[in-house]
Each structure stands twice: as C-alpha cells, then as structure tokens.
C-alpha positions in Angstrom: -14.7 5.5 -23.9 -13.4 5.9 -20.3 -10.9 3.5 -18.9 -13.5 2.2 -16.5 -15.6 0.9 -19.4 -12.5 -1.0 -20.6 -12.1 -2.9 -17.3 -13.2 -6.5 -17.1 -14.7 -6.8 -13.6 -14.1 -10.5 -13.7 -10.4 -10.1 -14.0 -9.7 -7.4 -11.4 -6.4 -7.7 -9.5 -7.3 -8.8 -6.0 -4.5 -6.7 -4.4 -3.2 -3.4 -5.6 -0.2 -1.7 -4.0 0.6 2.0 -4.5 3.8 4.0 -3.9 2.3 7.5 -3.5 5.1 9.7 -4.7 5.5 13.3 -5.8 3.7 15.3 -3.1 6.8 17.5 -2.4 7.6 18.2 -6.0 3.9 19.0 -6.7 3.9 21.6 -3.9 7.3 23.0 -5.1 5.9 23.5 -8.6 3.2 25.7 -7.0 5.6 27.6 -4.8 4.3 26.0 -1.6 5.9 24.1 1.2 6.1 20.3 0.9 3.4 19.8 3.5 1.0 21.5 1.2 1.5 18.6 -1.2 0.9 16.0 1.5 -2.3 17.8 2.5 -3.5 17.6 -1.1 -2.4 14.0 -1.4 -5.2 13.1 1.0 -7.7 13.9 -1.8 -6.0 11.3 -4.0 -6.1 8.7 -1.2 -9.9 9.3 -0.8 -10.6 9.0 -4.5 -8.5 5.9 -5.0 -9.9 4.1 -2.0 -13.5 4.8 -3.0 -12.8 3.8 -6.6 -11.1 0.5 -5.6 -13.9 -0.3 -3.2 -16.6 0.4 -5.8 -14.9 -1.8 -8.4 -14.6 -4.7 -5.9 -10.8 -4.8 -5.3 -10.2 -6.8 -2.2 -6.9 -5.3 -0.9 -5.3 -1.9 -1.4 -2.0 -1.2 0.2 -0.6 2.4 0.3 3.0 3.2 1.1 2.3 6.0 3.5 5.5 6.5 5.4 8.8 4.6 5.1 11.4 3.9 7.8 13.7 6.1 5.7 11.2 9.0 5.9 12.1 9.5 9.5 15.3 11.1 8.1 13.4 14.0 6.6 13.4 17.4 8.2 11.8 17.3 11.6 9.2 19.9 10.7 8.0 17.8 7.7 7.9 14.6 9.8 5.8 16.3 12.5 3.5 17.8 10.0 3.0 14.4 8.4 2.2 12.7 11.7 -0.3 15.5 12.6 -1.9 15.1 9.1 -2.1 11.4 9.6 -4.0 11.8 12.9 -6.3 14.4 11.4 -7.0 12.3 8.3 -7.8 9.2 10.3 -10.2 11.1 12.5 -11.9 12.7 9.5 -12.0 9.7 7.2 -13.1 6.9 9.6 -16.8 7.8 9.1 -16.3 7.5 5.3 -14.5 4.1 5.7 -17.5 2.9 7.7 -20.0 4.1 5.0 -18.0 2.3 2.3 -17.6 -0.9 4.3 -13.8 -0.5 4.2 -11.7 -2.3 6.8 -8.6 -0.4 7.8 -5.3 -2.2 8.6 -1.8 -1.0 9.1 1.6 -2.6 9.2 5.2 -1.6 9.8 7.1 -0.5 12.9 3.9 1.0 14.3 5.2 1.4 17.9 7.7 3.9 16.5 4.8 6.3 15.7 4.0 9.1 18.1 1.7 7.9 20.9 -1.2 10.0 19.8 -0.9 8.9 16.2 -0.6 5.2 17.2 -3.7 5.5 19.5 -5.9 7.1 16.8 -4.8 4.5 14.3 -5.6 1.6 16.6 -9.0 3.0 17.4 -9.8 3.4 13.7 -8.6 -0.1 12.9 -10.8 -1.5 15.8 -13.8 0.5 14.7 -13.7 -0.8 11.1 -12.6 -4.4 11.9 -15.9 -6.0 11.1 -16.3 -4.3 7.7 -16.4 -6.8 4.8 -15.5 -4.8 1.8 -12.1 -3.5 0.7 -9.2 -4.0 3.1 -7.1 -0.8 3.1 -3.5 -1.4 4.3 -1.4 1.6 5.4 2.3 0.8 5.3 3.6 3.1 8.1 7.2 3.3 9.3 7.7 0.4 7.0 10.4 -0.9 4.7 10.8 -4.2 3.1 14.3 -4.8 4.5 12.9 -4.0 8.0 10.1 -6.5 7.3 12.6 -9.2 6.1 14.8 -8.8 9.1 11.8 -9.2 11.4 10.8 -12.3 9.5 14.3 -13.8 9.8 14.4 -13.1 13.5 11.1 -14.9 14.0 12.3 -17.9 11.9 15.5 -18.1 13.9 13.6 -18.0 17.2 11.3 -20.8 16.0 14.2 -22.9 15.0 16.0 -22.2 18.2 12.8 -23.2 20.2 12.6 -26.4 18.1 9.2 -25.3 16.9 10.4 -25.5 13.3 13.2 -27.4 11.6 15.4 -25.4 9.2 14.5 -27.9 6.5 10.9 -27.0 6.9 11.4 -23.4 5.9 9.5 -22.7 2.7 7.9 -19.9 0.7 4.7 -20.4 2.5 6.4 -20.3 5.9 8.2 -17.1 5.0 5.0 -15.5 3.7 3.2 -16.4 6.9 5.6 -14.3 8.9 5.4 -11.2 6.8 3.2 -8.2 7.4 0.9 -9.3 4.6 0.3 -12.8 6.0 -3.1 -14.1 4.9 -3.3 -11.7 2.0 -2.7 -12.4 -1.7 0.5 -10.8 -3.1 -0.2 -7.6 -5.1 -0.8 -8.4 -8.7 -0.4 -4.7 -9.6 2.1 -2.1 -8.2 1.5 1.5 -9.1 4.1 4.3 -8.6 3.3 7.9 -9.3 5.6 10.9 -10.1 7.7 9.4 -13.0 10.2 7.6 -10.8 11.1 4.0 -11.9 12.0 2.2 -8.7 10.3 0.2 -5.9 11.9 2.1 -3.0 12.2 -0.8 -0.5 8.5 -1.7 -0.7 7.1 -5.2 -0.4 10.2 -6.7 -2.0 9.1 -10.3 -1.3 5.5 -9.8 -2.2 6.0 -8.0 -5.6 8.2 -10.8 -7.1 5.6 -11.3 -9.8 3.6 -8.0 -9.6 3.0 -6.1 -12.8 4.6 -2.7 -12.4 2.9 0.4 -13.6 4.6 3.8 -13.6 2.9 7.2 -14.3 4.4 10.7 -14.5 1.4 12.1 -12.6 2.3 13.4 -9.1 0.3 11.8 -6.4 -1.9 14.8 -5.5 -3.3 14.8 -9.1 -4.0 11.0 -9.1 -7.7 10.3 -9.3 -10.0 7.3 -10.0 -9.6 7.7 -13.8 -5.8 7.1 -13.3 -6.6 4.0 -11.2 -8.9 2.7 -13.9 -6.2 3.4 -16.5 -3.6 1.4 -14.5 -6.0 -1.5 -14.1 -6.9 -1.5 -17.8 -3.2 -1.5 -18.6 -2.7 -4.5 -16.2 -5.5 -6.4 -17.8 -3.9 -6.0 -21.2 -0.7 -7.8 -20.1 0.0 -11.5 -20.3 1.1 -12.9 -16.9 3.2 -16.0 -17.5 4.9 -16.7 -14.2 7.9 -18.3 -15.9 5.8 -20.3 -18.4 5.5 -19.9 -22.1 2.5 -18.1 -23.7 1.2 -21.4 -25.0 1.2 -22.9 -21.5 -0.7 -20.0 -20.1 -3.5 -20.2 -22.7 
C-alpha cells in the first residue's frame, strides 16, 4: 500500500510548511557544484506543489531563501537568483494549469530588480486562481518578521490607533507575513537536520515537526504523502489531555 492510500482526505493539514534543505550536500556527493543541487531541487518543488494541489491542501509554504543566505558566496547567490527568475518564467504556465495561486513574503525589495519584477508579474498573473496557495519565503527570517511586526505595533500605539493593552495573539498574527492564513499544522524539513532555522517561529508554535534524511532534490510526492500520513497518525492535544481531545 502506498502512503497516499493511507491518507484520510478529510483530515488533511490545511497548511504545510517545508524547509527545503540539502541541495548543496546532494550536489557535493555527486562531485558537482552546489548550484547543481539547487537546479535539481526545482524538480522536487514541482512534484511537491502538484501533489499538494491534487490532494487539496490549501496552503504550501516553501523556505526558498533566508536573510542569512545572503552571506553565502556571491557566485552561489547570483546563481540562485538567476535560477529563481528562470523557474518563475518556466513554471507560471504550470501554476495556471493547476489553479495554483503564487504568493511571496519576506524582505522582497532586497531581491535583484529583475527577480522582483518577474516575481510580482507571476503573482499578479495567478492572483485569481482558487486552488492551492503557494507561498515562497524569500529573503525571509522569522526574527526579521517579528521585528517588522514589533515596529508596526509600536507605530500603531504611537499613533494612538491601538492601546498597548489591546495587543493580543490575533493582533500580532494580523501583522505577520502569513496574515489571513492558518498556521502550518505540519512542518517538514529534509536532509536530516533537526532544527527550524529561523523559520515561521510564531506560526509553528503548535506545528507537528517531521524530519527526513532525504536531501531536497530527491524529495518527491511519495515522501510528501509519507509525511502527511505520519502527521495524521499523531494526537494533537494543544495542551489538553488525551481524554479532552477525544
């Protein structure tokens, strides 16, 4: 029995987040440059997006480029940005065919102008699609996001638009990059690393964490099905007892 057959379609996570890790090590094992791994990682993105859309997952968030990634060698960063532009151009047609709406968040203005332009055009072109929402976290980090949120809160309080006593979880959530979306119920990380790497720290407070040793370029729909089946086999209590959850 495949893992897909084990999935209860009525209990799908509405929002899945993925830390796509291991491209560089995958390439190194094959005696190639790191960019070769990133190029092959695009295949994993395509397969994962299509599988999530077919199942009926509402939101898929991919950690594509962190603020810390700007510190990588200039050649690799340039190659990543060029790959991003090429991928957006190539995959927009597929997104339209699969009714996928593209979204992006992070410090997007820090992206190269050509990359930013192509991204905004793809987002605009898919804006009316009603299926899966695909979020790309680009030039993003959770600490950056939380600082942005705190600054917005401070400004609202200073402008007397909000009293400090009115600050609540809902108010904070409304000022984050994922405003209007459910928090991820499932966070997947590839490559065998066991950390969340400054990703959606507020939003994953109650996410189920799933780690796999598979490098991202080898991740396919069957691995996504396995992660979802594993998620559905867990008891989510949110601080309650098992008896209260039943």
